[in-house]
C-alpha positions in Angstrom: -17.1 36.6 53.6 -19.2 33.5 53.6 -18.6 31.0 50.8 -21.7 30.1 48.9 -21.8 26.3 48.5 -24.3 24.7 46.1 -25.3 21.3 47.7 -26.3 19.2 44.7 -28.4 16.1 44.8 -30.9 14.0 42.9 -30.6 13.3 39.2 -31.6 10.6 36.8 -30.3 7.7 39.0 -31.8 4.8 40.8 -30.0 6.2 43.9 -31.9 9.5 43.6 -33.6 9.3 47.0 -30.4 8.2 48.8 -28.7 11.2 47.3 -31.2 13.6 48.8 -30.6 12.1 52.2 -26.8 12.5 51.8 -27.3 16.1 50.7 -29.5 17.0 53.7 -27.0 15.6 56.1 -24.1 17.4 54.5 -26.0 20.8 54.3 -26.9 20.5 58.0 -23.3 19.9 58.9 -21.9 23.0 57.1 -20.4 25.6 59.4 -22.7 28.6 58.9 -19.9 30.9 60.0 -17.9 30.0 56.9 -20.4 28.7 54.4 -23.9 29.5 53.1 -25.6 26.4 51.6 -27.6 26.8 48.4 -29.8 23.8 47.5 -29.4 22.5 43.9 -31.8 19.7 43.3 -31.8 17.8 40.0 -35.0 16.2 39.0 -35.2 12.7 37.5 -35.6 14.3 34.1 -32.5 16.5 34.7 -33.9 19.9 35.5 -32.2 22.1 38.1 -34.1 23.8 41.0 -33.2 25.9 43.9 -35.0 27.3 47.0 -34.3 27.6 50.7 -37.0 25.0 51.5 -35.1 22.4 49.4 -32.6 22.2 52.3 -35.3 20.7 54.4 -35.8 16.9 54.1 -39.5 17.2 54.8 -39.9 19.1 51.5 -39.1 15.9 49.6 -42.1 14.1 50.9 -44.0 15.9 48.2 -41.6 16.8 45.4 -44.1 18.2 42.9 -45.4 20.6 45.6 -41.8 21.5 46.6 -40.9 22.3 42.9 -44.0 24.6 42.6 -42.3 26.8 45.3 -38.8 26.4 43.9 -37.0 28.3 41.1 -35.8 26.5 38.1 -32.2 27.5 37.2 -29.4 26.7 34.8 -25.7 27.0 35.5 -24.0 29.9 33.6 -20.5 31.5 33.5 -20.1 35.2 33.4 -17.0 37.4 33.8 -15.0 34.5 35.3 -17.7 33.7 37.9 -20.2 30.9 38.3 -23.9 31.6 38.7 -27.3 29.8 38.8 -29.6 31.8 36.5 -33.4 31.6 36.7 -34.9 29.7 33.8 -36.6 30.2 31.4 -35.2 33.7 30.8 -37.7 36.5 31.5 -38.9 38.5 28.5 -39.0 41.8 30.5 -36.3 42.7 33.0 -33.3 40.7 34.1 -33.3 37.2 35.4 -32.2 36.2 38.9 -28.5 35.3 39.3 -27.1 33.4 42.3 -23.4 33.4 42.5 -21.9 30.1 43.5 -18.4 29.7 44.9 -18.2 26.0 45.2 -20.3 22.8 44.8 -20.7 20.0 47.3 -21.5 16.9 45.3 -23.9 14.7 47.2 -25.0 12.6 44.3 -25.0 8.8 43.8 -25.2 6.5 40.8 -25.2 6.7 37.1 -25.7 10.0 35.2 -24.4 12.0 38.2 -21.6 10.2 40.1 -20.1 8.6 37.0 -18.4 11.7 35.6 -21.4 13.1 33.8 -22.2 15.8 36.3 -18.5 16.4 36.9 -18.0 17.2 33.2 -20.8 19.8 33.5 -19.2 21.3 36.6 -15.8 21.5 34.8 -17.5 23.5 32.0 -19.2 25.6 34.6 -15.8 26.4 35.9 -16.8 26.0 39.6 -14.7 24.2 42.3 -16.5 21.0 43.3 -15.9 18.3 45.9 -14.9 14.7 45.1 -13.3 13.1 42.1 -12.7 14.6 38.7 -14.3 13.3 35.5 -11.9 10.4 34.8 -11.8 9.1 38.4 -15.5 9.4 38.7 -16.0 7.3 35.6 -13.5 4.7 36.7 -15.0 4.5 40.1 -18.5 3.9 38.7 -17.5 1.2 36.2 -16.7 -1.8 38.2 -14.9 -3.6 35.3 -12.6 -0.7 34.6 -12.1 -0.3 38.3 -11.1 -3.9 38.6 -8.6 -3.5 35.7 -7.0 -0.5 37.4 -6.7 -2.4 40.7 -5.1 -5.4 39.0 -2.6 -3.1 37.2 -1.6 -1.8 40.7 -1.3 -5.3 42.2 -4.3 -4.7 44.5 -6.0 -7.9 45.3 -9.5 -8.3 43.8 -11.7 -11.1 42.6 -11.4 -12.5 39.1 -14.6 -12.4 37.1 -16.5 -12.2 33.8 -18.1 -9.2 32.2 -21.2 -10.1 30.3 -22.9 -7.8 27.8 -26.7 -7.5 27.4 -26.6 -8.2 23.7 -24.4 -11.3 23.9 -26.5 -12.7 26.8 -29.7 -12.5 24.9 -28.1 -13.6 21.6 -27.0 -16.9 23.1 -28.2 -17.3 26.7 -27.2 -21.0 27.0 -23.7 -20.4 25.8 -23.2 -17.5 28.3 -24.6 -19.6 31.2 -22.2 -22.4 30.2 -19.3 -20.0 30.2 -20.1 -18.5 33.7 -20.6 -22.0 35.1 -17.2 -23.1 33.8 -15.2 -20.0 34.6 -16.9 -18.7 37.7 -18.9 -21.5 39.2 -21.4 -21.5 42.1 -22.2 -19.7 44.2 -21.8 -16.7 41.9 -22.4 -13.0 42.7 -23.9 -11.1 39.7 -24.1 -7.3 39.7 -24.6 -4.5 37.3 -21.2 -3.1 36.2 -22.0 0.6 36.9 -24.4 0.9 39.8 -24.1 1.4 43.6 -26.2 0.9 46.7 -26.3 -2.8 46.0 -29.0 -2.2 43.3 -29.5 -5.2 41.0 -27.1 -7.5 42.9 -27.9 -11.2 43.3 -26.3 -14.5 44.4 -26.8 -17.4 42.0 -26.6 -21.0 43.3 -27.7 -22.9 40.2 -28.4 -22.4 36.5 -31.9 -21.1 37.0 -31.0 -18.5 39.5 -27.9 -17.5 37.4 -30.2 -16.8 34.4 -32.5 -14.7 36.6 -29.6 -12.8 38.3 -28.1 -11.9 34.9 -31.5 -10.7 33.6 -32.0 -8.6 36.7 -28.5 -7.0 36.5 -28.8 -6.4 32.8 -32.0 -4.6 33.4 -30.0 -1.9 35.1 -26.8 -1.8 33.0 -25.5 -2.7 29.6 -23.0 -5.1 31.2 -23.0 -7.3 34.3 -20.1 -8.8 36.3 -20.0 -12.3 37.6 -17.7 -13.3 40.4 -17.3 -16.4 42.5 -18.8 -15.7 46.0 -16.3 -15.4 48.8 -16.7 -18.2 51.4 -17.4 -17.3 55.0 -17.9 -13.7 53.9 -17.3 -10.7 56.1 -17.7 -7.3 54.5 -15.3 -4.6 55.7 -15.4 -1.0 54.7 -12.9 1.8 55.1 -13.1 5.5 54.0 -10.2 7.5 52.5 -9.9 11.3 52.6 -7.5 13.5 50.6 -6.2 13.8 47.0 -3.3 12.7 44.9 -0.8 14.6 47.1 -1.9 13.2 50.4 -4.6 10.7 51.6 -5.5 9.0 54.9 -7.7 6.2 55.9 -10.5 6.2 58.5 -11.3 3.5 61.0 -12.8 0.3 59.6 -16.4 -0.9 59.8 -18.2 -4.1 59.4 -21.8 -3.9 58.3 -24.0 -6.4 60.1 -26.3 -7.3 57.3 -29.3 -9.5 57.6 -28.6 -11.4 54.4 -25.4 -13.0 53.0 -25.2 -10.1 50.5 -25.6 -6.5 51.7 -28.7 -5.3 49.8 -30.3 -1.9 49.2 -32.9 -2.8 51.8 -30.2 -3.7 54.4 -28.4 -0.4 53.7 -31.3 2.1 53.6 -34.5 0.4 54.8 -33.4 -1.8 57.7 -34.2 0.8 60.4 -30.7 0.4 61.8 -29.7 1.8 65.1 -30.0 5.3 66.5 -26.9 7.3 67.4 -25.2 5.8 70.4 -27.0 2.5 70.2 -24.8 -0.5 70.8 -24.5 -3.2 68.2 -22.1 -6.1 68.8 -20.1 -4.0 71.2 -19.6 -1.0 68.8 -21.6 2.1 68.3 -23.9 2.7 65.3 -23.7 6.2 64.0 -26.8 8.3 63.7 -27.9 10.8 61.0 -26.5 14.3 60.5 -29.8 15.9 59.6 -33.3 15.8 60.9 -35.3 12.9 59.5 -32.4 11.7 57.4 -30.5 8.5 58.0 -29.2 6.9 54.9 -26.1 4.7 55.3 -25.8 5.9 58.9 -28.9 3.9 59.8 -27.3 0.6 58.9 -26.3 -1.7 61.8 -22.6 -1.9 61.9 -19.6 -2.4 64.1 -17.4 0.7 64.2 -14.6 0.0 64.6 -14.6 -3.4 63.1 -13.4 -6.3 65.2 -10.2 -7.1 63.4 -6.7 -8.1 64.4 -4.4 -5.1 64.3 -2.4 -6.5 61.3 -5.6 -7.0 59.3 -6.9 -3.5 60.1 -3.5 -2.1 59.0 -3.7 -4.1 55.8 -7.2 -2.9 55.0 -6.3 0.8 55.6 -3.2 0.4 53.4 -5.1 -1.2 50.6 -7.9 1.4 50.8 -5.4 4.3 50.3 -3.8 2.4 47.4 -7.2 1.8 45.8 -8.0 5.5 46.2 -4.8 6.5 44.4 -5.2 3.7 41.7 -8.2 5.5 40.2 -6.9 9.0 40.9 -9.5 9.8 43.5 -10.0 13.0 45.5 -12.3 14.1 48.3 -13.8 11.3 50.4 -14.4 7.8 49.1 -15.3 4.5 50.7 -13.5 1.3 49.8 -15.4 -1.9 50.3 -13.6 -5.2 51.0 -14.6 -8.8 50.9 -12.9 -11.0 53.5 -12.9 -14.7 54.0 -13.7 -15.0 57.7 -11.7 -18.2 58.1 -8.6 -17.5 56.1 -8.5 -13.7 56.5 -7.9 -13.3 52.8 -8.8 -9.8 51.6 -10.2 -8.6 48.3 -11.0 -5.0 47.3 -14.5 -5.2 46.0 -15.1 -1.6 44.9 -14.5 2.1 45.6 -17.5 4.4 46.1 -16.4 7.9 44.9 -19.3 9.6 46.7 -20.3 7.3 49.5 -23.7 7.3 51.2 -23.7 9.9 54.0 -20.2 10.8 52.8 -19.1 8.0 55.3 -19.1 10.7 58.0 -19.7 8.1 60.7 -16.3 6.5 59.9 -14.6 9.8 60.5 -16.6 10.6 63.6 -15.2 7.4 65.0 -11.7 8.7 64.2 -12.4 12.0 66.0 -13.4 14.1 63.1 -16.9 15.7 63.2 -19.2 15.8 60.1 -18.7 19.6 60.1 -14.9 19.2 59.9 -15.3 16.6 57.2 -17.4 18.8 54.8 -15.0 21.7 55.6 -12.0 19.6 54.5 -13.9 18.4 51.4 -14.6 22.0 50.3 -11.0 23.1 51.0 -9.8 20.1 48.8 -12.2 21.3 46.1 -10.7 24.8 46.2 -7.2 23.4 46.1 -8.1 21.2 43.1 -9.4 24.4 41.3 -6.2 26.3 42.1 -4.1 23.4 40.8 -6.2 23.3 37.6 -5.8 27.0 37.1 -2.0 26.5 36.9 -2.4 24.4 33.8 -2.5 25.7 30.2 -5.6 24.9 28.2 -4.8 27.0 25.1 -1.9 27.1 22.7 -1.1 30.3 20.9 -1.2 29.7 17.1 -2.2 31.6 14.0 -3.7 28.4 12.5 -7.2 30.0 11.9 -5.6 33.1 10.4 -4.2 30.9 7.6 -6.8 28.2 7.4 -8.9 27.6 4.3 -11.3 25.0 3.0 -11.0 23.4 -0.5 -13.5 24.3 -3.1 -15.7 21.3 -2.1 -16.2 22.9 1.3 -16.9 19.6 3.2 -13.4 18.6 4.1 -10.0 20.1 4.3 -7.5 21.8 6.6 -5.0 24.5 6.9 -2.6 25.4 4.1 0.8 23.9 4.5 
C-alpha cells in the first residue's frame, strides 16, 4: 500500500520561496511505487492549502490563482489517524478528509523550521522528517547553537549577541563594545535566520551601525563575530539520527562575494547539471524549473587535503549530535585558507534542496535520500510511541478548590 506523504512548504518566513523550490524537488524525487505525495502549502498568513496542481512549480508563478483552485484544509486527528480536513466545515454533508501517513518537511526559516511547525506536527501525531522541536529550535537560534557547540568542545567563533532594545537604547555604547571585543572586519547576522538573509560585513563604525540595523530588522537579536581571514567556506551534510549518523562529501561554494549572500545562493544562475566548475561538477535541480541551492556554483567534492576533509566530516557529525538532530542537516564551516583552521559556523536543520547534491556525489540518489528521510521519520515515531506520556493517578477524583475559587489544589 502506498504511503501518503504530505510535502509541506511555505509559511510565514523570509525563506518562503526557497522552501517551495525545495518541496518541488523533494516531491519529484519520491518513489511513486512506495509513496503518494500530497501538497501541503502554507501561505504567508499561515493558512494551509492542498491540491494536485500545488506539486507543480509553475503553479507558484501566480499564487492567488493557484489558491483559487486549491482546497483550504486544517490538520485533525481522528481515531488514532492523521487527516487533512477541508476548511471551513460544510454546513450540509461531511467535509473532505485526506489521510496522511507521514510529513516531509521542506520548510526553511523562522515560524516553520524553528520548532514551531514541528510542535504542530507533534500534536497532529503524524511522523515527520527532520529534527524534533528542541533540535529545530536550537538549530535556528545561532547563539543557542554556539553555546551547545562550545559545551561539546566543537570549534566555533567567539562573538557577541546584541539585542534590538539595548542597541537602540544606547547605540554608541554598543558600537564601542563591538569594536573593543570583536573588532574589524566584523560579520553581523540575525540570530535566527538562514539563507544568508540580513548578513553583512562591517569594516568601520558606520558600516557596523548599518549592519546591526539591518540584522535587527529581521530578528530580535544579532550576532557579531570577527571575520575569518582568507576565508574559505566548506559545507558537509549529515544524515541519520541519534543512534547513527554519517557525513556526505564536502563542498566549497564558489561565491562571488566575500560573504555568501542570498543572491549568491539562489539568484546567481549557477551551473547546470554536469557543468564543470573549478574541476568539479555542479549539481542540477531535482524538479522541473526548480534550482534552489543546487544552482549555486560549487566544487563537489571540495579540494581539501585528506586529513582536512576527515576533520570536517568528523566535526559535522559531532555538531549534528550536539543539537540532537535527525534527518538530514547541512553543517557549514569557516576555514582560514592559509592556516587551515576550521570553525563550525552553523547547522541547517532543513537545508536548501535537502543538500541532495552532496549525497548524489557520494553515490546516493535524491530518491534514495527522501526514502531514507521518511524511514527515519517512521522510526522516530515508533521510538516515541514506546514512551509514556501519562501517569495513572486519581488526583482529579480527589481535587477541590477553596471557597475563593481562584486558586487552590488537591486535598492533602
